[in-house]
C-alpha positions in Angstrom: 0.0 0.0 0.3 1.0 3.8 -0.7 0.6 4.9 3.0 2.3 1.6 4.5 5.7 1.9 1.5 5.7 5.8 2.5 5.7 5.3 6.5 8.2 2.8 5.9 10.5 5.0 3.6 10.0 7.9 6.3 10.7 5.0 9.4 14.2 4.0 6.9 15.4 7.7 6.9 14.9 8.2 10.5 16.7 5.4 11.6 19.6 5.8 8.9 20.3 9.5 10.4 19.9 8.8 14.1 22.4 6.2 13.6 25.2 8.5 12.4 24.7 11.2 14.5 27.5 12.2 16.4 27.7 14.7 19.7 28.3 17.7 17.3 25.3 16.9 15.6 23.1 16.2 19.0 24.0 20.4 19.9 23.6 21.1 16.3 20.1 19.9 17.1 19.5 21.6 20.2 21.1 24.9 19.4 18.5 25.0 16.4 15.3 24.3 18.5 16.4 27.1 21.3 16.5 29.7 18.6 13.2 27.9 17.0 11.3 28.2 20.6 13.1 31.8 21.2 11.6 32.9 18.4 8.4 31.1 18.6 8.2 33.0 21.9 8.7 36.1 20.7 6.6 36.3 18.0 3.6 34.4 20.0 2.2 37.6 21.4 1.9 39.4 18.1 -0.5 38.9 15.0 2.3 36.6 13.5 1.1 34.0 16.1 -1.8 32.8 14.7 0.1 33.1 11.0 2.3 30.0 12.4 -0.5 28.2 13.7 -1.6 28.2 9.8 1.6 27.4 8.7 2.1 24.5 11.1 -1.7 23.5 9.5 -0.2 23.5 6.1 2.8 21.9 7.3 0.6 19.1 8.5 -1.3 18.7 5.2 2.3 18.9 3.4 3.3 15.5 5.4 0.1 13.4 4.9 -0.2 14.2 1.3 3.5 13.3 0.5 2.9 10.3 3.0 -0.4 9.1 0.9 1.3 10.1 -2.6 -1.6 13.3 -3.1 0.5 14.3 -6.0 -1.7 17.5 -6.5 -1.7 19.0 -3.5 1.6 18.4 -2.4 3.1 20.5 -6.0 1.2 23.0 -4.9 2.5 23.2 -1.1 6.0 22.8 -2.0 5.7 26.0 -4.7 4.2 28.2 -1.8 6.5 27.0 0.2 9.2 28.1 -2.5 7.9 31.8 -2.4 6.4 31.8 1.2 9.2 32.5 3.5 10.4 35.8 1.0 6.6 36.5 1.5 6.9 36.6 5.5 9.7 38.5 5.4 7.8 41.3 3.7 4.7 41.2 5.1 6.2 40.3 8.8 9.3 42.7 8.6 8.1 45.2 11.7 8.0 41.7 14.1 10.9 40.0 12.4 12.9 43.1 12.9 11.8 43.3 16.5 13.5 39.9 16.9 16.5 40.1 15.4 16.9 43.5 17.6 16.1 41.6 21.2 18.5 38.8 19.8 21.0 41.2 19.0 20.9 42.9 22.4 23.5 41.2 24.5 22.3 41.7 27.5 19.0 40.0 26.5 20.5 37.0 25.2 22.7 36.3 28.1 19.9 36.9 31.0 17.9 34.7 28.7 20.3 32.0 28.8 20.2 32.5 32.8 23.8 33.8 32.5 22.8 37.3 34.6 21.2 37.3 37.7 19.0 40.4 38.7 20.1 43.1 40.5 18.8 43.2 43.6 19.3 47.5 44.0 17.6 47.6 40.5 14.7 45.3 41.7 14.5 47.6 44.9 14.0 50.4 42.9 11.0 48.7 40.9 9.2 47.8 43.6 8.7 51.8 45.1 8.4 52.7 41.4 5.7 49.9 40.7 3.9 52.0 43.6 4.4 55.1 42.3 3.2 54.5 38.8 -0.2 53.3 40.1 -0.9 55.7 42.2 -0.3 58.4 40.3 -1.8 56.6 37.5 -5.3 56.4 39.6 -4.9 60.0 40.3 -4.4 60.9 36.9 -7.4 58.8 36.1 -9.5 60.2 38.6 -9.3 64.3 37.2 -9.1 62.4 33.5 -5.7 63.7 33.1 -4.2 62.6 29.7 -0.5 60.3 30.8 1.7 58.1 29.0 4.8 56.1 30.4 7.0 54.2 28.9 8.5 51.3 30.9 12.2 50.9 28.9 13.0 46.7 29.0 15.9 44.8 27.1 15.7 47.3 24.2 17.3 50.6 24.8 15.4 53.5 23.8 18.0 56.1 23.2 16.8 57.4 20.0 13.5 58.5 21.9 15.1 59.4 25.0 17.3 62.0 22.6 13.9 63.8 21.1 13.0 64.1 25.2 14.2 66.5 28.1 16.6 64.5 30.6 15.1 64.2 34.4 16.9 61.5 36.0 14.5 61.4 39.0 13.3 59.1 41.8 9.8 58.4 40.4 6.6 59.6 42.6 3.3 60.6 42.1 4.0 63.8 43.0 6.7 64.1 40.0 3.8 62.5 37.5 1.2 65.2 38.0 3.8 67.7 37.6 4.9 66.2 34.5 1.6 65.4 32.9 -0.2 68.7 34.0 -1.5 70.0 31.1 0.1 73.5 31.6 3.3 72.2 32.2 6.5 72.7 29.6 7.0 68.8 29.8 3.2 67.1 29.7 3.0 67.1 25.9 4.5 62.9 25.4 5.9 60.3 26.9 8.1 59.6 30.1 10.1 57.2 29.4 11.6 54.8 32.2 15.5 53.1 32.8 16.4 50.5 35.8 13.5 52.1 38.2 14.0 56.0 37.5 12.5 58.9 35.4 14.8 59.0 33.0 13.4 61.4 30.4 10.2 63.2 29.8 8.4 64.8 26.6 9.9 61.8 24.7 7.8 61.5 21.5 6.7 58.1 19.8 7.1 56.0 16.7 3.6 55.8 14.9 2.1 52.3 14.6 2.9 50.1 11.7 -0.9 49.8 10.4 -2.5 53.0 11.8 -5.3 52.5 9.4 -6.4 49.3 11.9 -6.4 51.1 15.0 -9.7 51.7 16.5 -10.9 55.3 15.1 -11.7 56.3 18.7 -8.2 55.9 20.3 -6.4 59.1 20.1 -2.5 60.0 19.6 -1.6 58.6 22.9 -3.1 55.1 22.7 -2.2 55.4 18.8 1.7 56.4 20.5 1.6 53.9 23.0 1.0 50.5 20.7 3.6 52.4 17.7 6.1 52.3 21.1 5.2 48.8 21.9 5.4 47.7 18.4 9.0 48.7 17.5 10.3 47.4 21.4 9.4 45.4 24.2 8.8 48.0 26.1 5.6 48.5 28.3 3.7 50.9 27.7 1.0 52.8 30.0 -1.6 55.3 29.1 -4.3 57.0 31.1 -7.2 58.6 28.8 -8.0 62.3 28.7 -11.2 61.7 27.5 -12.4 59.0 29.7 -9.3 58.6 32.4 -9.4 54.8 31.2 -6.1 53.0 32.5 -4.7 51.0 29.9 -1.5 49.1 29.0 0.6 48.5 25.5 2.7 45.6 24.7 4.1 44.0 21.4 1.4 46.1 19.4 -1.6 44.7 21.6 -3.5 47.5 23.9 -5.4 46.6 27.0 -7.9 49.1 28.3 -9.6 49.7 31.1 -7.5 48.4 34.1 -7.8 48.8 38.1 -4.8 49.9 39.6 -4.5 45.9 41.2 -4.7 44.8 37.8 -1.8 47.5 36.6 0.1 46.5 40.0 0.1 42.6 39.2 1.1 43.2 35.4 3.8 45.6 36.1 5.3 43.2 39.1 5.0 40.0 36.5 7.0 42.3 33.8 9.8 43.9 36.3 10.3 41.8 39.1 12.3 38.7 38.6 10.7 35.8 39.9 12.2 34.3 42.9 11.3 30.4 42.2 13.4 30.9 38.9 16.9 29.4 39.2 19.7 31.7 37.8 20.9 28.6 35.5 17.5 27.6 34.2 16.8 27.7 30.4 13.7 29.7 29.6 10.4 27.5 29.8 12.0 26.0 32.7 11.3 26.9 35.7 13.0 24.8 38.9 12.1 25.7 42.1 14.8 26.7 44.7 15.0 24.5 47.8 13.8 26.0 51.1 15.6 26.8 54.2 17.1 23.7 56.4 16.1 21.6 53.5 19.1 19.4 52.0 
C-alpha cells in the first residue's frame, strides 16, 4: 500500500540519520531547537503568532500528502513554501526586525540563557516605582489627566530619549502629576523609565505600523503607545484624557480599562524577577529553589 511504503521510507530515513549522529549533531539540533523556541516565544503575542498556526497546519497537510502520495496537493504546497519565506519576511518585517533586535541585544541574550542574575538594587527600585506608578495613574485617571509612561526593558530607547528632556529622577506620584499637568512644558509627550528611575520626559514616540487598522476612537496617546510597543519590548502605560481609562500596550496589543490591582500585578510580573527561578534555568523550564533548612 502507498501509505505503508511511505511510512516505511520515512522510518528508514530517520533511523539512518539517528544511527550516524555524533555529539556535535546533537548540539546542532539542540541549538536549532532553542532558536526556534526563542522566535516562537517572541512572535506568539503578536499577529504573526496566528499565522504560525496556519503554517503548521499546511505543513501537516503537506506531510500527509507526501506519505499517501497526493501529488497535486504536495506540488502546490511545495511551490507555496518556496516563495512563502520571502513573502513572510516582507509582510511581517516589523515583527522580524524586533525579534532580531532583541536577539542582538547582548544583555538580553545572556539573561535569556540565565547567565545574568537580577540586580537587587534595581529590583528594589522597581518595587518602589511600581507603587508610585500605580498611585499616580489612579490619581491621573480620577481627574482625566492624560499620561503616557514608557517602561524600558531590554530594547534600549536611545532615539526616543534623545528627542526628550532628561529628568533622571526618583519616581513619585507628585512627579508624574507635575509632568503631566496640562499647563507644564513637559506634559506633551511620554515619560521614559529605565532601571526604576524617570529618565526622560516630553519624548515623542513612533507611529504604529498599521495605523489605519487601529480603532478610530483611540487618541494620539494610545496610538503612540501601540507604536512604541511594536518597535520594542517596552511596557507602555496610557491614561486617557477623555475617559480616564488606564491602558497598557505590549507587543502591539492594547489592554484597556485596567484597575490599580491589575496594573500592579502586570507591572510586577514584567519587572520583578521570580523568586523561584534559578539563575541557570533555561526559559520555559522553571526550577524551585530548595527551602532553607532542607537538603
